[in-house]
C-alpha positions in Angstrom: 0.0 0.1 -0.1 1.2 3.6 -0.7 1.1 6.7 1.2 -0.8 9.7 0.0 -1.5 13.3 1.1 -4.9 14.5 -0.1 -6.2 18.1 0.2 -9.7 18.9 -1.1 -11.7 22.3 -1.3 -15.4 22.1 -0.8 -17.8 25.0 -2.1 -18.5 27.3 0.7 -22.4 26.6 0.3 -21.8 23.0 1.2 -19.6 23.4 4.2 -22.3 21.7 6.3 -22.0 18.4 4.3 -18.1 18.3 4.8 -18.4 15.9 7.9 -20.4 13.5 6.0 -18.1 13.7 3.0 -14.9 13.0 5.2 -16.9 10.0 6.8 -17.8 8.7 3.3 -14.2 9.1 2.0 -12.5 7.5 5.2 -14.9 4.6 5.0 -14.0 4.1 1.4 -10.3 4.0 2.4 -10.6 1.7 5.4 -13.0 -0.8 3.7 -10.4 -1.5 1.2 -7.7 -2.2 4.0 -6.3 1.3 4.0 -5.7 3.6 7.0 -6.1 7.4 7.5 -3.0 8.7 9.3 -4.0 12.3 9.7 -7.2 14.0 9.2 -7.4 17.9 9.3 -10.3 20.0 8.9 -8.8 23.6 8.3 -12.2 25.2 7.9 -13.4 28.0 5.6 -10.5 30.1 4.2 -10.0 32.8 1.7 -8.5 31.4 -1.6 -5.5 32.7 -3.2 -7.4 33.4 -6.3 -11.3 33.1 -7.4 -12.4 29.9 -8.9 -15.6 30.2 -10.8 -16.2 33.5 -9.1 -16.0 31.8 -5.6 -13.5 33.6 -3.3 -13.8 31.1 -0.2 -13.6 27.3 0.3 -13.6 24.7 2.9 -10.3 23.0 3.0 -9.7 19.4 4.3 -6.3 17.5 4.5 -6.0 13.8 4.7 -2.9 11.6 5.0 -3.7 8.1 4.0 -2.3 4.7 3.4 -4.3 2.8 0.8 -4.3 0.7 -2.4 -4.3 2.0 -6.0 -8.0 0.7 -6.5 -9.1 2.7 -3.5 -7.3 5.9 -4.8 -8.8 5.3 -8.3 -12.3 5.4 -6.6 -11.6 8.4 -4.5 -10.4 10.3 -7.5 -13.5 9.3 -9.3 -15.7 10.5 -6.4 -13.8 13.9 -6.4 -14.1 14.4 -10.1 -18.0 13.9 -10.1 -18.8 15.5 -6.9 -19.9 19.0 -7.8 -19.4 20.4 -4.3 -15.5 19.6 -4.5 -14.0 22.6 -6.3 -10.5 21.3 -6.4 -8.4 18.4 -5.1 -4.8 17.6 -4.8 -3.4 14.2 -4.2 0.3 13.7 -3.7 2.1 10.4 -3.2 4.5 10.3 -0.1 7.2 8.1 0.7 6.1 7.5 4.3 3.2 8.2 6.6 2.9 11.7 7.8 1.2 11.9 11.2 2.6 15.2 12.8 0.6 18.3 12.8 0.7 20.3 9.3 2.0 23.8 9.2 -1.3 25.4 8.4 -2.9 23.7 11.6 0.2 24.6 13.7 -0.1 28.2 12.5 -3.9 28.4 13.5 -3.3 26.8 17.0 -0.5 29.3 17.6 -2.9 32.2 16.9 -5.5 30.6 19.2 -3.0 30.5 21.9 -1.9 34.0 21.6 -3.9 36.2 23.9 -6.0 38.7 22.4 -5.9 42.6 22.6 -8.5 42.4 25.4 -6.7 40.2 27.7 -3.6 42.5 27.8 -3.4 44.7 31.1 -4.2 48.4 30.2 -1.8 51.2 31.1 -3.3 54.3 32.8 -3.7 57.4 30.6 -1.6 59.7 32.8 1.9 58.7 31.6 1.1 59.2 28.0 -0.4 62.6 28.6 2.6 63.7 30.5 4.9 62.4 27.5 2.6 64.5 25.1 2.6 67.7 27.4 6.4 67.4 27.7 7.2 67.8 24.2 5.1 70.5 23.5 6.6 72.7 26.4 10.1 72.0 25.0 8.8 73.2 21.5 7.6 76.5 23.0 10.7 77.1 24.8 13.0 76.4 21.8 11.7 79.2 19.7 12.4 81.6 22.6 15.9 80.4 23.0 16.3 81.0 19.2 14.7 84.3 19.3 17.2 85.3 22.2 20.2 84.1 20.1 18.9 86.1 17.5 18.6 89.2 19.3 22.1 88.7 20.9 23.5 88.5 17.4 21.8 91.8 16.3 23.3 93.3 19.5 26.8 92.3 18.5 26.7 93.5 15.2 
């Protein structure tokens, strides 16, 4: 049996059918004696470019180990399912079971505290900072005008 990495994109209007599709495709692979090593539902994402005037799609990643007959049937199902916009099937040398970079980036964003969780600074220090430069600006022209007066007196 060979190892494959499969990514397919589902039409955004059919997003509620994705769990049923995943179940159907995993059943097709396991019935033939295959194995699903990794299954990630990336959810709805903005596409890099529109396909048939569609700008978003529901992405699913599967890493499987299956026979060629199961893979042929899977590609046949992808081809004749109107809900699937695009699919990509890559042959891998070995099973990939670790988390994908897309999912890892998503989990990092989930762990990052949002702006509301951070402690707030009081407004007083920023008011002082704003007040100080304006005072310095007012004083500087006085010094320049005093220098100009002293230069006029010297001449």
